[in-house]
ROBAMAR-956711 format. One record per atom (N, C-alpha, C): x, y, z. Coordinates in steps of 0.001 Angstrom, whole numbers, plus 524288, in hexadecimal, padded with zeros to 5 digits. Example, Ala and Ser with C-alpha at 12.3 -4.5 7.8 and 13.67 -1.06 7.14 Angstrom:
<vexlos>
833867E9C681E78 8300C7EE6C81E78 833907F31C81E78 832327F73681BA8 835667FBDC81BE4 832648001E81EBE 
</vexlos>
This chain:
<vexlos>
81AD3ACE282B5D0 81F4BACB3E2B2BE 82387ACDBB2AE6A 828F1ACD872B0DA 82B6BAD03B2ACE0 82BCFACDA32A725 82B36ACE942A2AA 82B83ACBE329ECC 83252AC9CB29CE6 83330AC4AF29DA1 8396DAC4C129DCD 83AC6AC280298A9 83757AC2402938A 8393AABEB928F87 83C79AC59E28B10 83EFFAC3662898F 8408CAC78C2856D 83EF9ACA6B28080 83E73ACEAB28015 83903AD03027B83 83D87ACE2C277B4 83932ACFE7273A8 83AD8ACDC526DF9 8413DACF9D26BC1 84559ACCB826A29 84B29ACEA4269C1 84B3EAD40226700 84666AD337262C5 84706AD7A625D22 84895ADCEA2605C 84499ADE1F264F5 84213AE3B32673A 84574AE2B726C7C 84803ADF5426DFD 84B01ADE692737F 85182AE349271BF 852E0AE59327472 85036AE7A527842 84C8CAEAAB2787E 845C5AEC2727BA4 8433FAEEAD27A13 84285AF26E27E11 84589AEEDB2847B 843BEAF4A928672 84A03AF514289DD 849E1AF90328EB4 84E02AFAEB28F65 851B4AF4212935D 85617AF311293D3 85822AEF8E2967C 85A0BAF0CC29BA6 85A6EAEED829EE4 85CBFAED652A2D0 862D0AEA1C2A3E1 864C5AED922A4C4 86A49AEC872A70B 86A8CAEEDA2AC73 86C60AE80F2AE8E 86D11AE9112B563 8720AAE7F92B561 873BEAECB02B8FF 879D6AEC692BBE7 87A5FAEA2D2C0F3 87D6FAE7082C1CF 87D2BAE1F52C4DA 88017AE4D62C93C 88116AEA012C8E9 884C2AEC102CD97 883D4AF1C02CD12 8851CAF4F22D1A8 88254AF8502D260 883C1AFFE02CF28 87F3AB04802CF55 88155B08582CC10 88718B08E22CD64 88959B0AE92C7E5 88ED8B0F582C833 89510B09D92C9B3 89158B052C2C86E 8966FB001C2C729 898D1B00BD2C359 89C2DAFEEF2C1AD 89EB3AFD872BBDC 89BB5AFBB72B8A9 896DFAF7862BBBA 893A6AF4B82B7D9 88F71AF8482B3AD 88DC5AFA9D2B8F2 88843AFEF42B950 88A19B03B92B5FA 88F39B060D2B54C 89105B08542B270 890E5B07C12ACB8 891FFB025B2ABF7 89236AFFDD2A6A0 88E79AFFBA2A447 889E9AFCE92A732 8836BAFD902A62C 882F0B02952A38E 883A2B07D32A627 8820BB0B5D2A743 88434B0E9E2A10A 8883CB0C632A04B 88987B0D21299C0 887B8B0A8A295FA 884E7B05512962D 8822CB029429452 87C57B042F29273 87B7DB071929730 87499B08BA29816 87576B0F1D29432 87A00B10062925B 879E4B154B28EA4 877D9B15BE289A6 87B26B11252878B 87BB9B0DF5281A3 875C8B0B0427FA0 8736EB07FA285AC 86F07B03A2283CF 86C77B05E428013 869FEB0ACA28015 864ACB0BC027CDA 867D4B0BBC275E3 86DD1B0DAD2752D 87060B0DC726E87 86E01B086626E2A 87051B05E626FC7 8749BB007C26E81 86D04AFB23271BC 86C21AFA55274DA 868ADAF76C27437 863F8AF7F5273B2 862ADAFE41274AC 85D01B00C327146 85923B01382772E 85B73AFF5027A94 85740AFF9E27FEE 85B36B00B12841A 85956B047E289AE 85D3AB050828CDE 85D17B01AD28FF6 86318B022F29490 86448AFF5A29788 862B7B019029BCE 85FFBAFCE929FD9 860BDB00A42A4D0 86425AFCF62A8DA 86706B02532AAF8 869A5AFFA82AE76 8671BAFE162B43E 86688AF9252B4A4 864F4AF73D2B96F 869DAAF6722BDC7 86C1AAF9D62C1E6 86F85AF4C42C537 86CD7AF2362CA8E 86F52AEDB32CC0F 86D03AE9D12CF1B 87258AE6B12D154 873B3AE97E2D5E8 87825AE9EA2D826 8784CAE4842DA4E 87D79AE0342DF02 87BBCADC152E0F7 87DFBAD9372DFD2 87E67AD4C02E2FD 88056ACFF42E2F0 8852AACF9D2DC87 88AB7AD4442DF2D 88DF7AD3852D99F 88B09AD1C02D502 887DDAD49C2D3B7 8853CAD4D02CD0F 88029AD22D2CCA9 87F5EACBFA2D074 87D1FACA052D16C 876E3ACBAC2D1C7 87453ACE272D2E1 86F61AD1122D439 86ED0AD3412CE5C 871E0AD6A12CABA 870DEAD6B72C793 86FDDAD2E52C194 872BEACE672C2F3 874C1ACBEB2BF84 86E8FAC7A72BF20 86E94AC6962C592 86970AC2F82C463 86679AC6322C14D 863BEAC9D82C287 85F93ACCCB2BF41 85D65ACBDB2B9C7 86571ACC8A2B773 865FFACBF32B344 863AAAC4D52AFD2 8675CAC31F2B36A 86545ABC432B17E 860BBABC392B227 85D32ABDED2B64F 8598EABD562B6E6 854A3ABE072B31C 85699AC1902AFB8 852C4AC5942AA1C 85400AC2042A588 8514BAC3CE2A3C1 850BBAC23929EBD 84BCFAC50C29A2D 849E3AC8A129BA9 8481CACB99298AA 84A32ACF91293B6 84F83ACEB4293E9 85440AD0622904F 855F7AD664290B2 85141AD7E8293F5 85297ADE2829627 85770ADCD029A8E 8587DAD9A829DF5 85BECADAE52A2A2 86084AD9702A01C 8666BADCAC2A1F9 86B66ADA7C2A20A 86DFEADB9D2A4E0 87368ADB202A4DD 87488ADBF82AA7A 87B6AADC9B2A974 87DAFAE18E2AB51 8825BAE33B2AB2E 885B7ADC6D2AE22 88A99ADC392ABB7 88BF3AD7322AEE2 89369AD8FB2AEB4 89526AD5F32B347 89A4AAD74E2B3E7 89C0AAD0542B7AF 8A219AD0E72B68D 8A2BDACAE12B84D 8A0EFAC9D22BDA9 89F4EACCF22BFE0 89A70ACAD52C3F2 89701AC5FC2C229 89573AC4E12BD88 891D4AC0202BCAF 89511ABC722BBC3 8981DABCCA2BB0A 89DA1AB6B22BAE8 89DBCAB5672C299 89EC5ABAE82C4CA 8A174ABAE92C95C 89E10AB84E2CC7B 898CDABB742CC46 8957CABA472D142 89381AB3912D1E3 89187AB0DF2CBBA 89130AABFB2CDC4 89415AA9192CE76 89A91AA9F42CEF9 89E0CAA59D2D0A7 89F34AA74F2D799 89BE5AAA492D872 89C47AA9FE2DE95 89976AA8862E1AF 894EDAA79E2DFE0 88FFBAA4592E29C 88ABEAA4802DE32 887A3AA2342E087 8821EAA1892DEA0 87F9EAA7312DC0F 88027AA8512D711 87CA3AAC8E2D648 87740AAB1B2D372 8754FAAEBB2D48F 86E1EAACE52D1CF 86E07AAAB32CC42 872FDAAC7E2C984 872C3AAB9D2C437 8776DAAA7C2C45C 87A3FAA66E2BFC8 87F07AA73C2BD58 87F2EAAA9F2B8AB 881FCAAF8E2BB59 88251AB3652B737 883C5AB1F72B026 888FBAAF442B106 88BD6AAED52AC5D 887EFAAB312A780 8853FAA8B62AAB0 8809FAA5CB2A756 87C34AA5A72A77C 87A83AA9CD2AC48 87467AAAD92AA15 87537AB1D72A833 879D7AB3DA2A6FA 878B0AB8F42A2F2 87BB8AB6F829E0F 87C3DABAEF29AFE 87D3BABBA42950E 8805FAC06029478 884EEAC0A6293E3 88789AC4752924A 886BCAC76B28D54 8853BACD2428C5D 8849BAD0A82891A 88972AD15B2877D 88B01AD4D928C2D 88F75AD736287C5 89589AD89228DB3 89994AD8A428CA2 89F07ADAD128FB7 89EEDAE02E28F0C 89E2BAE3A929229 89E4BAE8D72911D 8A61BAEB2B291A1 8A792AEA742982B 8ABEEAEAFB29A3F 8ADE6AE97029C91 8B28DAE96329E35 8B60AAE6892A14E 8B856AE9A32A51A 8BAD2AE75A2A94B 8BC04AEB582AF1F 8C03EAE6FA2B11E 8C5C0AE69F2AF76 8C848AE4CE2B46F 8C83AAE6522B803 8CA8CAE4332BC8C 8CB6BAE48A2C27D 8D109AE6FD2C248 8CFECAEBDB2C636 8D7EBAED9F2C711 8D803AED212CAA3 8DED2AEE1C2CB37 8DEB3AEC082D051 8E100AF0FB2D357 8DFADAF4122D6CC 8E25DAF9642D9FE 8E325AF9902DF4E 8E501AFDDD2E095 8E806AFDAE2E63F 8E7B0B04962E54A 8E665B08342E949 8E7C3B0D512EA47 8EE83B0DA82E981 8EE66B12072E73E 8F24EB16542E67C 8F6AEB14D72EB79 8F2E0B159B2EFE9 8F831B16662F437 8FB67B10B42F5B8 8F8D6B0C082F4CD 8FBAAB07532F460 8FF9DB07C02F1E5 903ABB04D22F4BE 90984B026F2F35B 9090BB01702EE33 90698AFC712ED61 90886AFA4C2E776 9064FAFB812E3EB 90B93AFBB62DFB3 90BBAAFE652DA5A 9094BAFAB32D69B 90958AF5E42D71E 907CCAF2462D30F 905BBAECB92D542 901E3AEAA12D317 902D3AE6282D553 90450AE1402D88A 90982AE0A82D50F 90F01ADF192D87A 90F34ADF352DC5E 91038AE4162DE35 911DCAE55A2E3A9 90CD4AE5452E788 90589AE5DD2E630 902A1AE2972EA31 90311ADEA92EB52 90491ADA692E702 9044BAD58F2E777 908AFAD2982EA1F 90D51AD6952EA92 91181AD5BE2EDAC 91183AD7342F220 90E0EADB242F4F8 90C7AADE062FA30 90870AD9222FAF5 903F7AD7A92F998 8FF34AD3492FAE2 903B4ACD672FC62 90749ACC832F701 90701AC71E2FA2A 90D15AC8552FDE4 90F43ACA6A2FFE9 91027ACC5B30662 90D01ACD3B30ABC 9080FACF183089C 90417AD23430DBE 8FE5DAD06530A90 8FE7DAC9B030D29 8F8A0AC74830A66 8F393AC9F730D13 8F1E5AC95330A0A 8EA69ACBB630D2A 8EACFAD10930C96 8F094AD4F330E84 8EF5AADAEF30E25 8EDC7ADDB330BD3 8EDABADB89304F4 8EBF3ADF9E301E0 8E4CAADDAC30280 8E080AE2D93012B 8DAF0AE1EC301A5 8DB7DAE2A02FC6A 8D8F8AE0342F8A5 8D7EAAE0E52F43C 8CEFEAE1D92F384 8CDE5AE6892F20E 8C8FCAE7E02F119 8C662AE6C12EB72 8C0F9AE47B2EB30 8BEBFAE40B2E723 8B7E3AE6F02E807 8B71EAE5EB2E423 8B070AE7FA2E56F 8AC9AAE2052E4CA 8AD47AE0A82E921 8AAC5ADC512EB7E 8AB41AD6832EA6A 8AA52AD2AF2EDBC 8AD0BACCA52EDD7 8AA63ACA5A2E7BB 8AEC6AC7482E614 8AE95AC61F2E16D 8AE04AC9882DB0B 8AEF8ACE772DDA6 8AEF4AD1832D7C0 8B460AD0C52D564 8B2ACAD3DD2D032 8B8FBAD3892CDDE 8BC89AD4902D036 8BD58AD9042D2B0 8C1F9ADC202D712 8C4B3AD7272D868 8C048AD4DF2DCFD 8BFD9AD0672DFA8 8C2E2ACDAC2DD44 8C21DACA822D70E 8C2F6AC52B2D7D4 8CA24AC7BB2D487 8CA50ACCF82D315 8D03EACFFC2D12E 8D300ACDC32D474 8D261ACFB52DA43 8D480AD04B2DDB8 8D81FAC8DE2E1D4 8D47EAC6AB2DFDA 8D4C9AC0592E193 8D891ABDE62DDAD 8D831AC02C2D915 8D9F6ABFD62D561 8E045ABF4C2D5C4 8E0CFAC58C2D62E 8E6CFAC6CF2D704 8E690AC3012DD3B 8E6E3AC3802E11B 8E813AC07A2E56B 8EAF4ABB0C2E31F 8E737AB8542E038 8E763AB46A2DF15 8EC5EAB5102DBBE 8ED39AB6122D8B5 8EFDDAB63A2D2ED 8F6A7AB8652D7F3 8F5EEABB932DA39 8FA02ABD2D2DD60 8FAE9ABA392E312 8F959AB7D12E1FB 8F89EAB4382E769 8FABDAB8922EC46 8F6DDABB1F2ECD2 8F6B8ABF982F44F 8F1C0ABF962F509 8F13DABFBE2FA33 8ECC8AC0FD2FD9C 8EB29AC5F22FE1D 8E5CCAC7662FA36 8E56BACD062FA82 8DF56ACCC62FC9E 8DEC3ACFEB30089 8D8F9AD0683043E 8D525AD3832FFDB 8D0B2ACFFD2FEA9 8CC3FAD3322FBBA 8C7BFAD7292FF4B 8C7FFADA072FE2A 8C360ADE9530156 8BEEDADEEB2FCE3 8B81DADB752FCC2 8B5A2ADDC32F8E3 8B21EAE1C82FAE7 8B08FAE76A2F695 8ADCCAEB452F7A1 8A8FCAE9582F2CF 8A51BAEE582F6BE 8A213AEE6F2F1C9 8A224AF2C62ED8D 8A369AEF282E960 8A61AAF21E2E4A4 8AA52AF5022E426 8AC3BAF6BD2E004 8B2CCAF80A2DFE4 8B119AFDDE2E1D8 8ACC4B00FC2E163 8AE25B04FB2E3AA 8AF09B069E2EA1A 8AE87B032F2ED71 8AFB3B01722F133 8B4C2B00EF2F3EA 8B57CAFBF12EF03 8BAA0AFA8B2F030 8BE75AFF402EF4A 8BF07B00AA2EA58 8C2DFB05ED2E903 8C103B09712ECA4 8BC93B0D752F08D 8BDD8B0F4C2F4E5 8C060B0D0D2F981 8C1F6B07F92F9BF 8C4AFB04932FD36 8C92AB04892FC27 8CA9DB06CB2F786 8D00EB038B2F4F6 8D394B0A5E2F63D 8CFD5B0D3A2F4FE 8D164B120B2F617 8D1CEB13EF2FBF2 8D02AB119C2FEEF 8CE76B1303304AF 8D2C7B106E306EC 8D62EB0D31304BB 8DCCEB09BE30663 8D8B6B04F830A1A 8D362B028B30987 8D234AFFD730B76 8D47BAF89C30A87 8D497AF90C3049C 8D6B7AF3D6300F6 8DB3EAF6002FEF5 8DE04AF4992FD3C 8E2FAAF5792FB36 8E41BAF4222F4C6 8DF13AF1432F363 8E081AF08B2EB5F 8DA9DAEFCF2ED93 8D968AF2F32E7DA 8D25DAF0122E5B7 8D29FAECCF2E07C 8CF3BAEB662DF57 8CE9AAE7FF2DA41 8C9EEAEA542D8D4 8CAD1AED482D494 8C4C7AF0852D1C9 8C442AF0642CC11 8BF3CAF2142C989 8C1C4AF3502C599 8C2EEAF8E82C3D1 8C4D0AF9352BEB9 8C7FBAFF0A2BF65 8C3C1B034B2BE83 8BF53B03752BC8B 8BC6AB07462BCCE 8BBE1B0A162C2B0 8BA40B07E52C7BE 8BA99B09352CB8C 8C087B0C2F2CF32 8C3B4B09F82CD9E 8C87EB0DA22CE33 8CB5DB11022CBF4 8CA22B11C52C504 8CBD3B13AE2C0BA 8CC98B1B572C484 8C873B1DE02C646 8C9F8B23182C66D 8D01BB22912CB9D 8CF8DB1F0A2CE01 8D47BB1E042D2F7 8DAB0B1CB22D166 8D758B1A642CDCF 8DE88B183F2CA68 8DF18B1E862C7F9 8DC5AB226E2C382 8DE0FB25BA2C28A 8E00AB29B72C6B9 8DCD4B2A802CAA1 8DD4FB2E652D034 8E3D6B2AC72D104 8E3DDB26272D0D9 8EB14B249D2D4AB 8EA04B22E02D88A 8E550B231A2DC02 8E397B214A2DF89 8E549B1B7C2E106 8E3C1B16C72DC6C 8E467B112C2DC68 8E7A7B0FD12D653 8EABAB0BC52D81C 8EDE0B0A9D2D48D 8ED1BB04142D2D5 8ED13B01FC2CD5B 8EAC5AFDDD2CC0A 8EFA4AFAA62CB83 8F08AAF7422CCF3 8F3FAAF3C92CDE7 8F387AEF342CAD8 8ED43AED062C87D 8EB94AEA5B2C389 8E7F0AE8962C0D9 8E631AE7602BD0E 8E2A0AE6A02BB1B 8E083AE2462BA50 8DBE9ADE232BC70 8DC4DAD99F2BA2C 8DA16AD8FB2B533 8DBF8ADBB42B140 8D92FAD9322ABDB 8DCBFAD69A2A5E8 8DCEDAD66D2A2C6 8E058AD3492A090 8E42CAD7C329D2D 8E2F4ADB0329C1C 8E5AEAE02929A7D 8E539AE5A729F52 8E802AE82E29B7C 8E635AEE622A1C1 8E164AF0BE29E12 8E042AF5132A2E1 8DC40AF7392A087 8DCFCAFAA029D81 8D972AFC1729985 8DA75B0028295CD 8D990B05D42976A 8D653B072D29B7B 8D6ADB0C2529E7D 8DA67B0F3C2A005 8DAAFB131E29DB1 8E0A2B151129E4C 8E276B163C2A516 8DE0CB15662A9C5 8DF22B16D12AF0A 8E050B10CA2B149 8E05CB0C5D2AA69 8E2BDB07D82B0E3 8E662B04E42AB66 8E711B06492A62E 8EB5BB054F2A3C9 8EFD2B04BA2A4B7 8F3B1B06992A9AA 8F637B02262A9EA 8F68FB006F2AF56 8F26CAFD8D2AFEB 8F27AAFB452B3A2 8F43AAF50A2B230 8F680AF1F22B3F5 8F6ECAEBDB2B376 8F4E6AE9512B3A1 8F42BAE4D02B16D 8EFBCAE0FF2B2C0 8F271ADCF22B5E2 8EEC5AD8F82B802 8F203AD6F72BC1F 8F665AD3052BA57 8F3C2ACFE42B531 8F69AACCA42B24D 8FCF6ACEFC2B04C 8FA17AD3332AF1B 9007CAD5E32AE87 903C8AD6E92B1E3 9026FAD6242B8BF 90533AD4762BC76 90556AD0FC2BF14 9051EACBF72BC15 9048EAC64C2BC56 90072AC2942C15E 8FCCBAC6142C135 8F867AC5A42C418 8F432AC5112C00C 8F2BAABECA2C08C 8EDC9ABCA52BCBE 8E8BAABF0D2BF40 8E6BBAC4B52BE29 8E1E9AC64F2C0E3 8E01FAC8692BD55 8DB23AC72A2B9F8 8D93FAC8002B6C6 8D26AAC8B12B89C 8D070ACC4A2B763 8CB5AACE2E2BB52 8C786AD1B12B905 8C23CAD3942B59E 8C07EAD62D2B44E 8BB92AD7FC2B64A 8B807ADC6F2B510 8B1E1ADBCA2B486 8B1A5ADC952AFD8 8AB64ADCC62AF2B 8AAACADD902A81E 8A3EAADE6E2A9B8 8A292AE3402A73D 89D52AE3A42A608 89ABAAE2432A1E3 89656AE0B92A248 89399ADC5B29E38 88D62ADE6829EB9 88B24ADAD029A29 884D1ADB3B29B38 883BEAD58F29A68 87F41AD4BB29BCD 87E97ACD4929BBF 878A0ACF0129BB2 876A5ACAFF29988 87033ACA352998B 86F23AC48729B28 8690DAC37929D9D 869F1ABF2329FC9 86921ABB73299C3 86A81AB54D29BBD 86C9EAB106298F4 8685DAB1B4293D0 8612BAAF70294FB 85E03AADB02917D 85C2AAB1D128E31 85F52AB68B28C77 85C54ABA3928926 85CB6AB80E283E5 85833AB86F27EC0 85941AB6FD27A01 85DB2ABA6F27958 86275AB60D2755B 86601AB6CE27082 86557ABE4F27085 86304ABD1C26C31 860D9AC2C026AC2 86081AC85E26D55 85E41AC759273C1 85F6CACB1627586 8653DACB71277F9 86763AC6FB2798D 86C29AC7E427AB9 86F85ACAB427801 86F3AACA262725A 8730EACB8A26C50 8717BAD11A26B2B 86B76AD3AB26DFA 86AE8AD99026CD2 86C47ADC4B27126 86D05AD8C227611 86F59ADE1727B47 875CDADC5327862 87849AD8852770A 87DEFAD812276CE 880AEADB1527343 87BB6ADD4026F89 87E36ADF90269AD 87E91AE55D26B8F 87931AE6F026F6A 87952AEC2C2705A 87DF7AECFE27586 87FA9AE9F82784F 88098AEBD227D31 88608AEB9A2798F 8888AAE8BA27640 88CE4AE85127220 88E09AEF8D27184 8897FAF0E926E8B 889ADAF64726CF8 88BB2AF8DF271EB 88936AF90027531 88855AFCF727AC2 88EF1AFDEE27BE5 89161AF87A27D5F 89402AF6AD27EA3 89AAAAF8F827A15 899A7AF952274D3 89C94AFBD4271A5 89E30B000A26F93 89933B02192721C 89729B08FE272E6 89E54B09F427409 89FF1B0D9726FBA 8A65AB114E27256 8A573B137927706 8A135B15B32760B 89FBEB197227B79 89F34B171127F4A 89C1DB12E12801D 89A3AB0FFD283D3 89F12B0DB12854E 8A208B0AFB28284 8A99BB08FC284A7 8AC4FB0D98286BC 8ABA3B113728626 8AE61B156928789 8ADF9B175F28CFB 8A785B179A28D73 8A53AB17462918B 8A76AB12EE296A3 8A751B0E9929400 8A828B098629876 8AE77B0B9129B39 8B32CB0CDE296B5 8B647B0CE6299A2 8B737B104F299FF 8B4E4B152329AFA 8B781B182229F95 8B3CAB18042A49B 8B093B14C02A417 8AF62B11292A997 8B445B0E0F2AB8E 8B75EB0DC92AA73 8BC6EB07C42AA69 8BD2DB04182AA15 8B9ECB03922A69F 8B81AAFE522A43A 8BA93AFC2729FFB 8BC16AF8C42A020 8C026AF6F8298C3 8BAD6AF54329669 8B949AF69829214 8B52AAF61128D38 8B4D2AF10E28DAB 8B361AEC5B28CBE 8B446AE6C928B7B 8AD7DAE4CB288BC 8AD2AAE56128391 8A6EFAE23C282B5 8A6C9ADD5128039 8A5CCAD98C28270 8A4BCAD4A5280D2 89F83AD3FA27F03 89D23ACFC127B66 897CEACECC27AD5 895C2ACC0E27DCA 890DAAC8DB27CCE 89000AC5C827E08 8935FAC03B27F97 89381ABE7127BC3 8982EAB9E027B54 89C5EAB7D627E33 89FC7ABD7527B85 8A3E5ABEC927FF7 8A4FAAC0B328559 89F59AC1FC286AE 89F2FAC2E328B03 89D33ABE0F28F06 89A84ABA1828B28 8990DAB63028DA4 89E9FAB1AA28EDD 8A283AB26128B20 8A674AAF8528A95 8A9B3AB0FE28F42 8A9A8AB5C32909D 8ABF5AB982296C3 8A9FDAB6F029AC3 8A465AB5EA29B51 8A2F3AB4C92A075 8A55AAB0752A255 8A3D5AACF629CCD 8A770AA70C29E8B 8AC0FAA6C92A127 8AFF3AA8EA29F62 8B4C8AA8D629EDA 8B640AABA22A40C 8B35DAB01D2A627 8B3AFAB20E2AA39 8B2C3AAEAE2AE90 8AE06AACA02AD72 8AB9FAA8CE2B1C0 8AF86AA48B2B32B 8B073AA4792ADDB 8B59BA9DCC2AFE8 8B8E3AA02D2B4D5 8BBD9AA5AF2B171 8C0DFAA7032B4CA 8BF26AA89C2B9F0 8BB84AABB32BA53 8BA66AAED12C045 8B80BAAA822C32D 8B6A3AA6192C1F4 8B456AA0DC2C66B 8B8AEA9E762C5D0 8BC05A9ED62C5BE 8C27BA9B232C58A 8C467A9F692CA17 8C572AA5A22C77D 8C6ABAA9F72CC4C 8C528AA9982D188 8C000AAAA32D1F6 8BDD0AAA772D6E4 8BD8AAA5CE2DC46 8BEA8AA22F2D724 8C04EA9C462DB6A 8C714A9EBA2DCE9 8CA83A9F8D2DA64 8CF42A9EEE2DA90 8D1C4AA3472DED4 8CEB7AA77A2DC74 8D170AAAD12E172 8CDB5AAC3E2E626 8C9BAAA9842E754 8C58CAA6612EC6D 8C456AAC5B2EBE8 8C1AAAAFEF2E829 8BC35AB2422E9FA 8B78FAAEE52EB21 8B6B0AAA942E91A 8B330AA7792E921 8B232AA6A62EE45 8B58FAA3D12F1F8 8B68FAA23E2F791 8B3C1AA70F2F9FD 8B581AACC92FABC 8B61EAB03E2FC25 8B0ABAB1DD2FB8A 8AEC5AB3332F664 8A870AB3832F50A 8A4DBAAFD12F8B8 8A53EAAA4C2F934 8A2C7AA59A2FAC2 8A21DAA77F2FFB8 8A6DEAA85E30433 8A8B3AA9F2308B5 8A5AAAAEAC30A8C 8A37CAB2A4306D2 8A194AB6E8308FF 89C0BAB5CA307DE 89948AB2E230574 8948AAB0D33031B 89366AAE45308DA 89720AAAAC30B1E 8956AAA7A730F4D 8934EAADA331413 
</vexlos>
């Protein structure tokens, strides 16, 4: 039988720590985890072992983290830990079954169109959508993802009808935009960065509080600048099971804080197209609470919750 007790904290950690990535290899969450892995030995004193457990929009991986209590199983997190329990019954209520150790980076959603489309800015697209309800199809990385949420937020804020088209992740959705099958895409900046650079894709808006720092996206205005209340971002963080001893969590928090604030780590995060945004355990917990309140309201008001319930039937 596996020993579930946490070892003496003075020695902790005295063996490798498993870091579960609840999404597939090569995605944004996985890339961030592998940057942590490179510096773990220096700052935690033990290696991180990355284990990918994709499926269930993150829930399969998080179920394993929430169900462990040995102090050697952690998980990468994203905004989906808040969204998934809002959409229906999950094995655990992740915001209360897990404790955040750190937030690493943020990823605002961007709205893009193919460069061949006639709309030069968001106003032009909204005017067109008003005259042609339901004609504009917007793609996103899956039902209930942040891209889907941002698209529905815009439709509600602008009072227009946009047709949503779900895909299996941002790569598939981007390919569909480039193939002309959808007119608009809501996705993370990293997945369209190269297309923006080579001019095949045009950004109409960024769903963040402020413009992005990355020079490739720096000229793209926010939705709010253009009069639409759309703020929607994803983030990458690390969480541990709820019932670990305080000393163990403190050691993890200090170790990960040192990794994340290492200048080389920051540089590598920004090179991936993410906005560096460290938060400690307390600030992360506060963010989870406010995001939970905000998103709970958003998924009801935009009708996303009804769409997901209908799909499950």
